[in-house]
C-alpha positions in Angstrom: 108.6 128.4 71.2 109.0 129.0 67.5 106.9 127.0 65.0 108.7 126.2 61.8 107.0 124.1 59.2 107.0 124.0 55.4 103.2 123.5 55.1 100.4 125.4 56.8 100.5 124.2 60.4 97.6 122.3 62.0 98.3 123.2 65.7 96.9 121.2 68.5 96.1 123.2 71.6 93.7 120.9 73.4 95.2 117.7 74.8 92.2 116.1 76.6 91.3 113.5 74.0 93.9 111.8 71.7 91.2 109.9 69.7 89.5 113.2 69.0 92.8 114.6 67.8 93.3 111.7 65.4 89.8 112.1 64.1 90.5 115.8 63.4 93.7 115.0 61.6 91.9 112.4 59.5 89.1 114.8 58.6 91.6 117.5 57.6 93.7 115.1 55.5 90.8 113.4 53.8 90.5 114.0 50.0 87.4 115.9 48.9 85.6 116.1 45.6 86.1 112.4 44.8 89.8 112.6 45.6 90.5 115.6 43.4 92.1 117.7 46.1 92.8 118.0 49.9 94.1 120.5 52.4 97.8 120.2 52.8 98.8 120.8 56.4 101.5 119.7 58.8 100.2 118.6 62.2 102.0 120.0 65.2 101.4 118.0 68.4 103.4 119.7 71.1 102.1 120.0 74.6 103.9 123.3 75.0 101.0 124.7 72.9 98.4 123.7 75.4 95.7 126.3 75.7 97.6 128.9 73.7 95.6 132.0 72.8 95.5 133.4 69.3 98.0 136.1 70.2 100.5 133.5 71.5 100.0 131.3 68.4 100.7 134.2 66.0 103.7 135.2 68.0 105.1 131.7 67.7 105.1 131.7 63.9 108.4 132.3 62.2 108.6 135.7 60.5 109.6 134.1 57.2 106.7 131.6 57.3 105.6 130.6 53.7 101.9 130.4 54.6 99.3 133.1 55.2 97.2 131.4 57.8 97.5 128.9 60.6 94.9 126.3 61.5 94.2 125.5 65.2 92.5 122.4 66.6 91.3 123.7 70.0 88.7 122.5 72.5 85.8 123.4 70.2 87.4 121.5 67.4 87.8 118.4 69.5 84.4 118.4 71.1 81.9 119.6 68.5 80.5 117.2 65.8 81.4 119.6 62.9 85.0 119.8 64.1 85.2 123.6 63.6 88.8 124.6 63.0 90.1 128.0 64.1 91.8 129.6 61.1 94.0 132.7 61.9 95.5 135.2 59.4 99.1 135.6 60.4 99.3 139.2 59.0 96.2 140.9 60.6 95.0 138.2 63.1 91.6 137.9 61.4 89.9 134.7 62.6 87.1 132.4 61.4 85.8 129.0 62.0 86.0 126.5 59.1 84.7 122.9 58.7 87.5 120.5 57.6 86.0 119.7 54.2 86.2 123.4 53.2 89.7 124.1 54.5 91.3 123.3 51.2 89.5 126.3 49.6 90.7 128.7 52.3 94.3 127.5 52.0 94.2 127.7 48.2 92.7 131.2 48.1 94.9 132.7 50.9 98.1 130.9 49.7 98.0 130.6 45.9 95.7 133.5 45.1 97.0 135.8 47.8 93.6 136.7 49.3 93.1 137.9 52.8 91.2 135.8 55.3 89.0 138.8 56.1 87.6 138.5 52.5 85.8 135.3 53.5 84.0 136.6 56.7 80.9 137.5 54.6 80.7 133.8 53.6 80.5 132.5 57.2 77.1 130.9 57.7 74.5 131.5 60.3 76.0 128.8 62.4 79.3 130.7 62.5 81.1 128.3 60.3 82.8 128.8 56.9 81.6 126.1 54.5 82.9 127.6 51.2 82.2 130.7 49.2 78.6 130.4 48.0 77.9 127.6 50.4 78.3 123.9 49.5 77.2 124.5 46.0 80.0 127.0 45.5 82.5 124.3 46.5 80.9 121.8 44.2 81.3 124.3 41.3 85.0 124.7 42.1 85.5 120.9 42.4 83.7 120.4 39.1 86.0 122.9 37.4 89.0 121.2 38.9 87.8 117.8 37.7 87.3 119.2 34.2 90.8 120.6 34.1 92.3 117.4 35.4 90.3 115.4 32.8 91.5 117.6 30.0 95.1 117.2 31.2 94.7 113.4 31.4 93.2 113.3 27.9 96.1 115.4 26.5 98.6 113.2 28.2 96.9 110.1 26.8 96.9 111.5 23.3 100.6 112.4 23.6 101.5 108.9 24.8 99.6 107.3 21.9 101.3 109.5 19.4 104.7 108.6 20.9 103.9 104.9 20.7 102.9 105.3 17.1 106.2 106.9 16.2 108.3 104.0 17.7 109.0 101.5 14.9 108.4 97.9 15.5 111.2 95.3 15.5 112.7 94.8 11.9 112.0 91.6 10.1 114.8 89.2 9.5 114.9 90.2 5.8 115.7 93.8 6.7 118.4 93.2 9.2 121.7 94.3 7.7 124.1 91.4 7.3 121.5 88.7 7.8 120.3 86.7 4.8 116.6 86.6 4.2 115.0 83.4 5.5 114.6 80.7 2.9 111.4 78.9 2.4 111.4 75.3 3.6 112.0 72.9 0.7 108.9 71.0 -0.3 109.0 67.2 -0.5 109.7 65.9 -4.0 106.6 64.7 -5.8 106.2 61.0 -6.6 105.1 60.3 -10.2 101.9 58.5 -10.4 102.2 54.8 -11.4 100.6 53.9 -14.8 97.5 51.7 -14.5 98.1 48.1 -15.7 95.6 46.7 -18.2 93.3 44.1 -16.7 94.1 40.4 -17.5 91.6 38.6 -19.6 93.0 35.1 -19.8 94.6 32.4 -17.8 98.3 31.9 -17.5 
């Protein structure tokens, strides 16, 4: 079997609980950092992968795969509360366990920055799980930096749009439209001359 995906594959190898699988998928796809980012993966739900070992998984990856690691949802992922995902480096088969909320950092660093998965082994906690370089606070710093960059980009876009709107002239008045006479003022009603007062009468007829 050859696995061909455009995004980092999220491979299901345990098929004992469909609800657990859906929960894992939702946890992996959930935005983090207030919706600033997320881990982009492509779920692969194929029973031919049932109980695949790491060697079999790596052997199933296309040689020209555009990603550096694969993510596996195995029995531990499905049954433990933290949903520890198994992440495997395609090049040297280094493995580590990662919680879903920190997966985006691993995928960014191994994909965009070209780092090796082995470089993150020192950041694995005492519980055997990777929760981000420097722990949760390290992730918070990275998310804050990302939020600052996005905020600056949004402010720049808003200023550019405001400047563009200011450059667009408003509709011309009727007096400035070529070939159209200027509007005339409505004629005022003619004034009625005041009547002279008649002298009061002092006698009879």
